[in-house]
N, CA, C, O and CB atoms as a CASP TS submission, in Angstrom:
PFRMAT TS
TARGET T0000
AUTHOR 0000-0000-0000
METHOD Language model
MODEL 1
PARENT N/A
ATOM      1  N   THR     1       2.252  -0.692   0.539  1.00  0.00           N
ATOM      2  CA  THR     1       1.864   0.013  -0.686  1.00  0.00           C
ATOM      3  C   THR     1       2.867  -0.213  -1.808  1.00  0.00           C
ATOM      4  O   THR     1       2.511  -0.111  -2.981  1.00  0.00           O
ATOM      5  CB  THR     1       1.723   1.504  -0.415  1.00  0.00           C
ATOM      6  N   GLU     2       4.116  -0.519  -1.468  1.00  0.00           N
ATOM      7  CA  GLU     2       5.099  -0.762  -2.531  1.00  0.00           C
ATOM      8  C   GLU     2       4.714  -1.983  -3.351  1.00  0.00           C
ATOM      9  O   GLU     2       4.867  -1.990  -4.572  1.00  0.00           O
ATOM     10  CB  GLU     2       6.505  -0.948  -1.937  1.00  0.00           C
ATOM     11  N   VAL     3       4.211  -3.022  -2.676  1.00  0.00           N
ATOM     12  CA  VAL     3       3.792  -4.239  -3.383  1.00  0.00           C
ATOM     13  C   VAL     3       2.627  -3.915  -4.311  1.00  0.00           C
ATOM     14  O   VAL     3       2.607  -4.347  -5.464  1.00  0.00           O
ATOM     15  CB  VAL     3       3.391  -5.358  -2.378  1.00  0.00           C
ATOM     16  N   VAL     4       1.657  -3.153  -3.807  1.00  0.00           N
ATOM     17  CA  VAL     4       0.502  -2.786  -4.625  1.00  0.00           C
ATOM     18  C   VAL     4       0.951  -1.930  -5.805  1.00  0.00           C
ATOM     19  O   VAL     4       0.453  -2.101  -6.918  1.00  0.00           O
ATOM     20  CB  VAL     4      -0.553  -2.032  -3.779  1.00  0.00           C
ATOM     21  N   ASP     5       1.901  -0.996  -5.571  1.00  0.00           N
ATOM     22  CA  ASP     5       2.415  -0.166  -6.654  1.00  0.00           C
ATOM     23  C   ASP     5       3.102  -1.021  -7.711  1.00  0.00           C
ATOM     24  O   ASP     5       2.917  -0.805  -8.909  1.00  0.00           O
ATOM     25  CB  ASP     5       3.386   0.885  -6.110  1.00  0.00           C
ATOM     26  N   ASP     6       3.904  -2.000  -7.261  1.00  0.00           N
ATOM     27  CA  ASP     6       4.576  -2.893  -8.205  1.00  0.00           C
ATOM     28  C   ASP     6       3.554  -3.681  -9.017  1.00  0.00           C
ATOM     29  O   ASP     6       3.700  -3.842 -10.228  1.00  0.00           O
ATOM     30  CB  ASP     6       5.521  -3.853  -7.461  1.00  0.00           C
ATOM     31  N   MET     7       2.521  -4.170  -8.338  1.00  0.00           N
ATOM     32  CA  MET     7       1.492  -4.949  -9.030  1.00  0.00           C
ATOM     33  C   MET     7       0.732  -4.066 -10.016  1.00  0.00           C
ATOM     34  O   MET     7       0.371  -4.509 -11.106  1.00  0.00           O
ATOM     35  CB  MET     7       0.515  -5.583  -8.015  1.00  0.00           C
ATOM     36  N   ALA     8       0.495  -2.823  -9.628  1.00  0.00           N
ATOM     37  CA  ALA     8      -0.210  -1.905 -10.522  1.00  0.00           C
ATOM     38  C   ALA     8       0.638  -1.649 -11.771  1.00  0.00           C
ATOM     39  O   ALA     8       0.121  -1.633 -12.888  1.00  0.00           O
ATOM     40  CB  ALA     8      -0.534  -0.568  -9.798  1.00  0.00           C
ATOM     41  N   ARG     9       1.934  -1.452 -11.572  1.00  0.00           N
ATOM     42  CA  ARG     9       2.816  -1.223 -12.729  1.00  0.00           C
ATOM     43  C   ARG     9       2.829  -2.445 -13.649  1.00  0.00           C
ATOM     44  O   ARG     9       2.786  -2.307 -14.871  1.00  0.00           O
ATOM     45  CB  ARG     9       4.255  -0.896 -12.259  1.00  0.00           C
ATOM     46  N   GLU    10       2.890  -3.645 -13.054  1.00  0.00           N
ATOM     47  CA  GLU    10       2.879  -4.873 -13.860  1.00  0.00           C
ATOM     48  C   GLU    10       1.590  -4.989 -14.669  1.00  0.00           C
ATOM     49  O   GLU    10       1.591  -5.523 -15.778  1.00  0.00           O
ATOM     50  CB  GLU    10       3.044  -6.107 -12.958  1.00  0.00           C
ATOM     51  N   ALA    11       0.491  -4.486 -14.106  1.00  0.00           N
ATOM     52  CA  ALA    11      -0.797  -4.565 -14.794  1.00  0.00           C
ATOM     53  C   ALA    11      -0.984  -3.405 -15.775  1.00  0.00           C
ATOM     54  O   ALA    11      -2.018  -3.298 -16.435  1.00  0.00           O
ATOM     55  CB  ALA    11      -1.937  -4.577 -13.776  1.00  0.00           C
ATOM     56  N   GLY    12       0.041  -2.529 -15.862  1.00  0.00           N
ATOM     57  CA  GLY    12      -0.058  -1.404 -16.788  1.00  0.00           C
ATOM     58  C   GLY    12      -0.849  -0.238 -16.238  1.00  0.00           C
ATOM     59  O   GLY    12      -1.237   0.657 -16.988  1.00  0.00           O
ATOM     60  N   MET    13      -1.095  -0.236 -14.929  1.00  0.00           N
ATOM     61  CA  MET    13      -1.825   0.868 -14.305  1.00  0.00           C
ATOM     62  C   MET    13      -0.826   1.755 -13.575  1.00  0.00           C
ATOM     63  O   MET    13       0.221   1.277 -13.137  1.00  0.00           O
ATOM     64  CB  MET    13      -2.927   0.341 -13.325  1.00  0.00           C
ATOM     65  N   PRO    14      -1.136   3.031 -13.441  1.00  0.00           N
ATOM     66  CA  PRO    14      -0.225   3.901 -12.692  1.00  0.00           C
ATOM     67  C   PRO    14      -0.216   3.531 -11.217  1.00  0.00           C
ATOM     68  O   PRO    14      -1.236   3.129 -10.658  1.00  0.00           O
ATOM     69  CB  PRO    14      -0.623   5.374 -12.864  1.00  0.00           C
ATOM     70  N   ALA    15       0.939   3.672 -10.602  1.00  0.00           N
ATOM     71  CA  ALA    15       1.046   3.417  -9.168  1.00  0.00           C
ATOM     72  C   ALA    15       0.469   4.596  -8.402  1.00  0.00           C
ATOM     73  O   ALA    15       0.487   5.726  -8.888  1.00  0.00           O
ATOM     74  CB  ALA    15       2.517   3.165  -8.757  1.00  0.00           C
ATOM     75  N   HIS    16      -0.046   4.333  -7.196  1.00  0.00           N
ATOM     76  CA  HIS    16      -0.693   5.406  -6.438  1.00  0.00           C
ATOM     77  C   HIS    16      -0.138   5.545  -5.033  1.00  0.00           C
ATOM     78  O   HIS    16      -0.741   6.217  -4.195  1.00  0.00           O
ATOM     79  CB  HIS    16      -2.176   5.166  -6.368  1.00  0.00           C
ATOM     80  N   GLY    17       1.001   4.920  -4.761  1.00  0.00           N
ATOM     81  CA  GLY    17       1.584   5.003  -3.418  1.00  0.00           C
ATOM     82  C   GLY    17       2.357   6.288  -3.219  1.00  0.00           C
ATOM     83  O   GLY    17       2.309   7.189  -4.056  1.00  0.00           O
ATOM     84  N   PRO    18       3.071   6.370  -2.106  1.00  0.00           N
ATOM     85  CA  PRO    18       3.802   7.600  -1.785  1.00  0.00           C
ATOM     86  C   PRO    18       4.907   7.926  -2.787  1.00  0.00           C
ATOM     87  O   PRO    18       5.293   9.086  -2.926  1.00  0.00           O
ATOM     88  CB  PRO    18       4.400   7.489  -0.408  1.00  0.00           C
ATOM     89  N   LEU    19       5.415   6.914  -3.482  1.00  0.00           N
ATOM     90  CA  LEU    19       6.488   7.156  -4.454  1.00  0.00           C
ATOM     91  C   LEU    19       5.945   7.480  -5.844  1.00  0.00           C
ATOM     92  O   LEU    19       6.716   7.740  -6.768  1.00  0.00           O
ATOM     93  CB  LEU    19       7.404   5.941  -4.533  1.00  0.00           C
ATOM     94  N   ALA    20       4.625   7.465  -5.994  1.00  0.00           N
ATOM     95  CA  ALA    20       4.030   7.635  -7.318  1.00  0.00           C
ATOM     96  C   ALA    20       3.984   9.095  -7.752  1.00  0.00           C
ATOM     97  O   ALA    20       3.800   9.381  -8.935  1.00  0.00           O
ATOM     98  CB  ALA    20       2.634   7.057  -7.334  1.00  0.00           C
ATOM     99  N   GLY    21       4.149  10.025  -6.805  1.00  0.00           N
ATOM    100  CA  GLY    21       4.069  11.439  -7.154  1.00  0.00           C
ATOM    101  C   GLY    21       2.631  11.911  -7.135  1.00  0.00           C
ATOM    102  O   GLY    21       1.725  11.157  -6.780  1.00  0.00           O
ATOM    103  N   PRO    22       2.424  13.161  -7.520  1.00  0.00           N
ATOM    104  CA  PRO    22       1.072  13.722  -7.478  1.00  0.00           C
ATOM    105  C   PRO    22       0.177  13.109  -8.551  1.00  0.00           C
ATOM    106  O   PRO    22       0.684  12.602  -9.551  1.00  0.00           O
ATOM    107  CB  PRO    22       1.124  15.238  -7.648  1.00  0.00           C
ATOM    108  N   PRO    23      -1.149  13.145  -8.365  1.00  0.00           N
ATOM    109  CA  PRO    23      -2.049  12.629  -9.395  1.00  0.00           C
ATOM    110  C   PRO    23      -1.966  13.483 -10.657  1.00  0.00           C
ATOM    111  O   PRO    23      -1.628  14.664 -10.578  1.00  0.00           O
ATOM    112  CB  PRO    23      -3.498  12.586  -8.874  1.00  0.00           C
ATOM    113  N   PRO    24      -2.267  12.911 -11.810  1.00  0.00           N
ATOM    114  CA  PRO    24      -2.175  13.677 -13.052  1.00  0.00           C
ATOM    115  C   PRO    24      -3.158  14.846 -13.063  1.00  0.00           C
ATOM    116  O   PRO    24      -4.282  14.735 -12.573  1.00  0.00           O
ATOM    117  CB  PRO    24      -2.433  12.767 -14.252  1.00  0.00           C
ATOM    118  N   ALA    25      -2.720  15.949 -13.621  1.00  0.00           N
ATOM    119  CA  ALA    25      -3.584  17.128 -13.702  1.00  0.00           C
ATOM    120  C   ALA    25      -4.757  16.834 -14.631  1.00  0.00           C
ATOM    121  O   ALA    25      -4.601  16.156 -15.647  1.00  0.00           O
ATOM    122  CB  ALA    25      -2.790  18.367 -14.199  1.00  0.00           C
ATOM    123  N   GLY    26      -5.931  17.350 -14.275  1.00  0.00           N
ATOM    124  CA  GLY    26      -7.097  17.155 -15.122  1.00  0.00           C
ATOM    125  C   GLY    26      -7.850  15.879 -14.848  1.00  0.00           C
ATOM    126  O   GLY    26      -8.943  15.683 -15.380  1.00  0.00           O
ATOM    127  N   GLY    27      -7.289  14.995 -14.022  1.00  0.00           N
ATOM    128  CA  GLY    27      -7.980  13.753 -13.694  1.00  0.00           C
ATOM    129  C   GLY    27      -9.013  13.983 -12.615  1.00  0.00           C
ATOM    130  O   GLY    27      -9.122  15.077 -12.062  1.00  0.00           O
ATOM    131  N   ALA    28      -9.770  12.940 -12.322  1.00  0.00           N
ATOM    132  CA  ALA    28     -10.824  13.059 -11.308  1.00  0.00           C
ATOM    133  C   ALA    28     -10.235  13.404  -9.945  1.00  0.00           C
ATOM    134  O   ALA    28     -10.886  14.046  -9.121  1.00  0.00           O
ATOM    135  CB  ALA    28     -11.632  11.755 -11.216  1.00  0.00           C
ATOM    136  N   ALA    29      -8.984  12.967  -9.713  1.00  0.00           N
ATOM    137  CA  ALA    29      -8.366  13.232  -8.417  1.00  0.00           C
ATOM    138  C   ALA    29      -8.088  14.723  -8.222  1.00  0.00           C
ATOM    139  O   ALA    29      -7.954  15.179  -7.087  1.00  0.00           O
ATOM    140  CB  ALA    29      -7.069  12.436  -8.280  1.00  0.00           C
ATOM    141  N   SER    30      -8.001  15.478  -9.301  1.00  0.00           N
ATOM    142  CA  SER    30      -7.731  16.913  -9.155  1.00  0.00           C
ATOM    143  C   SER    30      -9.025  17.721  -9.166  1.00  0.00           C
ATOM    144  O   SER    30      -9.003  18.942  -9.012  1.00  0.00           O
ATOM    145  CB  SER    30      -6.800  17.399 -10.274  1.00  0.00           C
ATOM    146  N   ASP    31     -10.150  17.035  -9.350  1.00  0.00           N
ATOM    147  CA  ASP    31     -11.445  17.721  -9.326  1.00  0.00           C
ATOM    148  C   ASP    31     -11.752  18.215  -7.923  1.00  0.00           C
ATOM    149  O   ASP    31     -11.298  17.629  -6.941  1.00  0.00           O
ATOM    150  CB  ASP    31     -12.568  16.789  -9.820  1.00  0.00           C
ATOM    151  N   GLY    32     -12.515  19.280  -7.828  1.00  0.00           N
ATOM    152  CA  GLY    32     -12.945  19.758  -6.532  1.00  0.00           C
ATOM    153  C   GLY    32     -14.134  18.982  -6.001  1.00  0.00           C
ATOM    154  O   GLY    32     -14.474  19.111  -4.825  1.00  0.00           O
ATOM    155  N   ASP    33     -14.769  18.184  -6.834  1.00  0.00           N
ATOM    156  CA  ASP    33     -15.979  17.447  -6.452  1.00  0.00           C
ATOM    157  C   ASP    33     -15.593  16.246  -5.578  1.00  0.00           C
ATOM    158  O   ASP    33     -14.966  15.308  -6.069  1.00  0.00           O
ATOM    159  CB  ASP    33     -16.766  16.976  -7.720  1.00  0.00           C
ATOM    160  N   PRO    34     -15.961  16.264  -4.285  1.00  0.00           N
ATOM    161  CA  PRO    34     -15.558  15.161  -3.404  1.00  0.00           C
ATOM    162  C   PRO    34     -16.162  13.818  -3.808  1.00  0.00           C
ATOM    163  O   PRO    34     -15.548  12.776  -3.580  1.00  0.00           O
ATOM    164  CB  PRO    34     -15.952  15.476  -1.982  1.00  0.00           C
ATOM    165  N   ILE    35     -17.347  13.825  -4.401  1.00  0.00           N
ATOM    166  CA  ILE    35     -17.954  12.551  -4.830  1.00  0.00           C
ATOM    167  C   ILE    35     -17.119  11.922  -5.945  1.00  0.00           C
ATOM    168  O   ILE    35     -16.872  10.716  -5.934  1.00  0.00           O
ATOM    169  CB  ILE    35     -19.422  12.771  -5.314  1.00  0.00           C
ATOM    170  N   ARG    36     -16.687  12.734  -6.901  1.00  0.00           N
ATOM    171  CA  ARG    36     -15.855  12.190  -7.993  1.00  0.00           C
ATOM    172  C   ARG    36     -14.513  11.707  -7.460  1.00  0.00           C
ATOM    173  O   ARG    36     -13.996  10.692  -7.925  1.00  0.00           O
ATOM    174  CB  ARG    36     -15.632  13.254  -9.092  1.00  0.00           C
ATOM    175  N   ARG    37     -13.941  12.422  -6.490  1.00  0.00           N
ATOM    176  CA  ARG    37     -12.669  11.975  -5.907  1.00  0.00           C
ATOM    177  C   ARG    37     -12.863  10.650  -5.190  1.00  0.00           C
ATOM    178  O   ARG    37     -12.023   9.756  -5.288  1.00  0.00           O
ATOM    179  CB  ARG    37     -12.106  13.036  -4.930  1.00  0.00           C
ATOM    180  N   LEU    38     -13.969  10.522  -4.470  1.00  0.00           N
ATOM    181  CA  LEU    38     -14.273   9.277  -3.762  1.00  0.00           C
ATOM    182  C   LEU    38     -14.457   8.128  -4.749  1.00  0.00           C
ATOM    183  O   LEU    38     -13.914   7.042  -4.548  1.00  0.00           O
ATOM    184  CB  LEU    38     -15.537   9.442  -2.897  1.00  0.00           C
ATOM    185  N   GLU    39     -15.225   8.369  -5.822  1.00  0.00           N
ATOM    186  CA  GLU    39     -15.440   7.330  -6.833  1.00  0.00           C
ATOM    187  C   GLU    39     -14.122   6.923  -7.478  1.00  0.00           C
ATOM    188  O   GLU    39     -13.879   5.737  -7.703  1.00  0.00           O
ATOM    189  CB  GLU    39     -16.425   7.818  -7.908  1.00  0.00           C
ATOM    190  N   SER    40     -13.271   7.899  -7.776  1.00  0.00           N
ATOM    191  CA  SER    40     -11.980   7.612  -8.382  1.00  0.00           C
ATOM    192  C   SER    40     -11.134   6.747  -7.446  1.00  0.00           C
ATOM    193  O   SER    40     -10.513   5.776  -7.880  1.00  0.00           O
ATOM    194  CB  SER    40     -11.242   8.920  -8.723  1.00  0.00           C
ATOM    195  N   GLY    41     -11.114   7.105  -6.168  1.00  0.00           N
ATOM    196  CA  GLY    41     -10.359   6.319  -5.192  1.00  0.00           C
ATOM    197  C   GLY    41     -10.905   4.917  -5.050  1.00  0.00           C
ATOM    198  O   GLY    41     -10.149   3.952  -4.938  1.00  0.00           O
ATOM    199  N   MET    42     -12.231   4.807  -5.056  1.00  0.00           N
ATOM    200  CA  MET    42     -12.850   3.480  -4.928  1.00  0.00           C
ATOM    201  C   MET    42     -12.515   2.614  -6.138  1.00  0.00           C
ATOM    202  O   MET    42     -12.285   1.414  -5.990  1.00  0.00           O
ATOM    203  CB  MET    42     -14.382   3.606  -4.772  1.00  0.00           C
ATOM    204  N   LEU    43     -12.484   3.201  -7.330  1.00  0.00           N
ATOM    205  CA  LEU    43     -12.136   2.435  -8.524  1.00  0.00           C
ATOM    206  C   LEU    43     -10.691   1.968  -8.465  1.00  0.00           C
ATOM    207  O   LEU    43     -10.383   0.844  -8.861  1.00  0.00           O
ATOM    208  CB  LEU    43     -12.369   3.270  -9.784  1.00  0.00           C
ATOM    209  N   ARG    44      -9.800   2.826  -7.972  1.00  0.00           N
ATOM    210  CA  ARG    44      -8.394   2.425  -7.841  1.00  0.00           C
ATOM    211  C   ARG    44      -8.264   1.260  -6.865  1.00  0.00           C
ATOM    212  O   ARG    44      -7.520   0.311  -7.114  1.00  0.00           O
ATOM    213  CB  ARG    44      -7.527   3.618  -7.369  1.00  0.00           C
ATOM    214  N   ILE    45      -8.991   1.338  -5.757  1.00  0.00           N
ATOM    215  CA  ILE    45      -8.951   0.262  -4.768  1.00  0.00           C
ATOM    216  C   ILE    45      -9.506  -1.024  -5.367  1.00  0.00           C
ATOM    217  O   ILE    45      -8.953  -2.103  -5.156  1.00  0.00           O
ATOM    218  CB  ILE    45      -9.746   0.652  -3.505  1.00  0.00           C
ATOM    219  N   GLU    46     -10.603  -0.907  -6.117  1.00  0.00           N
ATOM    220  CA  GLU    46     -11.198  -2.091  -6.732  1.00  0.00           C
ATOM    221  C   GLU    46     -10.226  -2.743  -7.722  1.00  0.00           C
ATOM    222  O   GLU    46     -10.086  -3.966  -7.738  1.00  0.00           O
ATOM    223  CB  GLU    46     -12.511  -1.719  -7.443  1.00  0.00           C
ATOM    224  N   ARG    47      -9.552  -1.927  -8.549  1.00  0.00           N
ATOM    225  CA  ARG    47      -8.572  -2.484  -9.486  1.00  0.00           C
ATOM    226  C   ARG    47      -7.422  -3.155  -8.747  1.00  0.00           C
ATOM    227  O   ARG    47      -6.967  -4.227  -9.145  1.00  0.00           O
ATOM    228  CB  ARG    47      -8.031  -1.388 -10.408  1.00  0.00           C
ATOM    229  N   ALA    48      -6.951  -2.528  -7.671  1.00  0.00           N
ATOM    230  CA  ALA    48      -5.867  -3.126  -6.886  1.00  0.00           C
ATOM    231  C   ALA    48      -6.321  -4.440  -6.266  1.00  0.00           C
ATOM    232  O   ALA    48      -5.570  -5.415  -6.261  1.00  0.00           O
ATOM    233  CB  ALA    48      -5.392  -2.156  -5.787  1.00  0.00           C
ATOM    234  N   ASN    49      -7.547  -4.476  -5.743  1.00  0.00           N
ATOM    235  CA  ASN    49      -8.075  -5.707  -5.151  1.00  0.00           C
ATOM    236  C   ASN    49      -8.166  -6.824  -6.188  1.00  0.00           C
ATOM    237  O   ASN    49      -7.820  -7.970  -5.901  1.00  0.00           O
ATOM    238  CB  ASN    49      -9.457  -5.451  -4.532  1.00  0.00           C
ATOM    239  N   LEU    50      -8.627  -6.494  -7.385  1.00  0.00           N
ATOM    240  CA  LEU    50      -8.719  -7.510  -8.438  1.00  0.00           C
ATOM    241  C   LEU    50      -7.335  -8.029  -8.813  1.00  0.00           C
ATOM    242  O   LEU    50      -7.162  -9.221  -9.068  1.00  0.00           O
ATOM    243  CB  LEU    50      -9.424  -6.938  -9.681  1.00  0.00           C
ATOM    244  N   GLN    51      -6.346  -7.130  -8.847  1.00  0.00           N
ATOM    245  CA  GLN    51      -4.986  -7.553  -9.165  1.00  0.00           C
ATOM    246  C   GLN    51      -4.435  -8.454  -8.063  1.00  0.00           C
ATOM    247  O   GLN    51      -3.765  -9.447  -8.346  1.00  0.00           O
ATOM    248  CB  GLN    51      -4.073  -6.330  -9.363  1.00  0.00           C
ATOM    249  N   ILE    52      -4.717  -8.108  -6.813  1.00  0.00           N
ATOM    250  CA  ILE    52      -4.263  -8.941  -5.690  1.00  0.00           C
ATOM    251  C   ILE    52      -4.903 -10.325  -5.771  1.00  0.00           C
ATOM    252  O   ILE    52      -4.225 -11.339  -5.601  1.00  0.00           O
ATOM    253  CB  ILE    52      -4.604  -8.269  -4.333  1.00  0.00           C
ATOM    254  N   LEU    53      -6.204 -10.364  -6.028  1.00  0.00           N
ATOM    255  CA  LEU    53      -6.886 -11.660  -6.143  1.00  0.00           C
ATOM    256  C   LEU    53      -6.325 -12.487  -7.288  1.00  0.00           C
ATOM    257  O   LEU    53      -6.165 -13.701  -7.162  1.00  0.00           O
ATOM    258  CB  LEU    53      -8.386 -11.456  -6.343  1.00  0.00           C
ATOM    259  N   SER    54      -6.027 -11.836  -8.397  1.00  0.00           N
ATOM    260  CA  SER    54      -5.449 -12.535  -9.541  1.00  0.00           C
ATOM    261  C   SER    54      -4.073 -13.105  -9.184  1.00  0.00           C
ATOM    262  O   SER    54      -3.757 -14.243  -9.530  1.00  0.00           O
ATOM    263  CB  SER    54      -5.340 -11.585 -10.753  1.00  0.00           C
ATOM    264  N   SER    55      -3.268 -12.315  -8.496  1.00  0.00           N
ATOM    265  CA  SER    55      -1.945 -12.787  -8.091  1.00  0.00           C
ATOM    266  C   SER    55      -2.043 -13.938  -7.108  1.00  0.00           C
ATOM    267  O   SER    55      -1.279 -14.899  -7.195  1.00  0.00           O
ATOM    268  CB  SER    55      -1.141 -11.651  -7.477  1.00  0.00           C
ATOM    269  N   LEU    56      -2.985 -13.848  -6.168  1.00  0.00           N
ATOM    270  CA  LEU    56      -3.173 -14.942  -5.223  1.00  0.00           C
ATOM    271  C   LEU    56      -3.613 -16.218  -5.934  1.00  0.00           C
ATOM    272  O   LEU    56      -3.164 -17.314  -5.598  1.00  0.00           O
ATOM    273  CB  LEU    56      -4.198 -14.553  -4.162  1.00  0.00           C
ATOM    274  N   GLN    57      -4.495 -16.063  -6.920  1.00  0.00           N
ATOM    275  CA  GLN    57      -4.955 -17.228  -7.671  1.00  0.00           C
ATOM    276  C   GLN    57      -3.786 -17.881  -8.404  1.00  0.00           C
ATOM    277  O   GLN    57      -3.656 -19.105  -8.398  1.00  0.00           O
ATOM    278  CB  GLN    57      -6.061 -16.829  -8.671  1.00  0.00           C
ATOM    279  N   LYS    58      -2.933 -17.067  -9.036  1.00  0.00           N
ATOM    280  CA  LYS    58      -1.759 -17.613  -9.733  1.00  0.00           C
ATOM    281  C   LYS    58      -0.838 -18.327  -8.751  1.00  0.00           C
ATOM    282  O   LYS    58      -0.303 -19.395  -9.049  1.00  0.00           O
ATOM    283  CB  LYS    58      -0.989 -16.491 -10.464  1.00  0.00           C
ATOM    284  N   LEU    59      -0.659 -17.724  -7.577  1.00  0.00           N
ATOM    285  CA  LEU    59       0.198 -18.337  -6.562  1.00  0.00           C
ATOM    286  C   LEU    59      -0.368 -19.677  -6.113  1.00  0.00           C
ATOM    287  O   LEU    59       0.364 -20.660  -5.999  1.00  0.00           O
ATOM    288  CB  LEU    59       0.359 -17.402  -5.356  1.00  0.00           C
ATOM    289  N   LEU    60      -1.670 -19.713  -5.861  1.00  0.00           N
ATOM    290  CA  LEU    60      -2.301 -20.968  -5.443  1.00  0.00           C
ATOM    291  C   LEU    60      -2.202 -22.024  -6.533  1.00  0.00           C
ATOM    292  O   LEU    60      -1.956 -23.195  -6.244  1.00  0.00           O
ATOM    293  CB  LEU    60      -3.767 -20.734  -5.078  1.00  0.00           C
ATOM    294  N   MET    61      -2.391 -21.622  -7.770  1.00  0.00           N
ATOM    295  CA  MET    61      -2.298 -22.582  -8.870  1.00  0.00           C
ATOM    296  C   MET    61      -0.876 -23.111  -8.991  1.00  0.00           C
ATOM    297  O   MET    61      -0.683 -24.299  -9.253  1.00  0.00           O
ATOM    298  CB  MET    61      -2.742 -21.936 -10.195  1.00  0.00           C
ATOM    299  N   SER    62       0.123 -22.254  -8.807  1.00  0.00           N
ATOM    300  CA  SER    62       1.507 -22.715  -8.930  1.00  0.00           C
ATOM    301  C   SER    62       1.881 -23.635  -7.767  1.00  0.00           C
ATOM    302  O   SER    62       2.638 -24.586  -7.961  1.00  0.00           O
ATOM    303  CB  SER    62       2.470 -21.513  -8.988  1.00  0.00           C
ATOM    304  N   THR    63       1.372 -23.373  -6.574  1.00  0.00           N
ATOM    305  CA  THR    63       1.701 -24.248  -5.444  1.00  0.00           C
ATOM    306  C   THR    63       0.924 -25.557  -5.533  1.00  0.00           C
ATOM    307  O   THR    63       1.380 -26.569  -5.003  1.00  0.00           O
ATOM    308  CB  THR    63       1.400 -23.543  -4.108  1.00  0.00           C
ATOM    309  N   ALA    64      -0.225 -25.567  -6.182  1.00  0.00           N
ATOM    310  CA  ALA    64      -1.009 -26.796  -6.322  1.00  0.00           C
ATOM    311  C   ALA    64      -0.307 -27.788  -7.250  1.00  0.00           C
ATOM    312  O   ALA    64      -0.511 -28.997  -7.137  1.00  0.00           O
ATOM    313  CB  ALA    64      -2.418 -26.477  -6.857  1.00  0.00           C
ATOM    314  N   ARG    65       0.518 -27.280  -8.165  1.00  0.00           N
ATOM    315  CA  ARG    65       1.202 -28.154  -9.128  1.00  0.00           C
ATOM    316  C   ARG    65       2.430 -28.825  -8.530  1.00  0.00           C
ATOM    317  O   ARG    65       2.923 -29.815  -9.071  1.00  0.00           O
ATOM    318  CB  ARG    65       1.608 -27.361 -10.356  1.00  0.00           C
ATOM    319  N   VAL    66       2.924 -28.294  -7.421  1.00  0.00           N
ATOM    320  CA  VAL    66       4.179 -28.818  -6.844  1.00  0.00           C
ATOM    321  C   VAL    66       3.953 -30.150  -6.165  1.00  0.00           C
ATOM    322  O   VAL    66       4.892 -30.736  -5.627  1.00  0.00           O
ATOM    323  CB  VAL    66       4.774 -27.823  -5.840  1.00  0.00           C
TER
END
């Protein structure tokens, strides 16, 4: 999770790992609605996945040039 947190920070997104602290008050994560909490979590995972794919693509492109 530290790697994902670092990548999230680099992308300008808040980190969500154990060192990130509690979720911001008033956000979907603090809602009592479990569907909204689930959607919020799924969106965070999707953003992290896209960032990971982007980083992998950059890595592959840099190794292809060597």
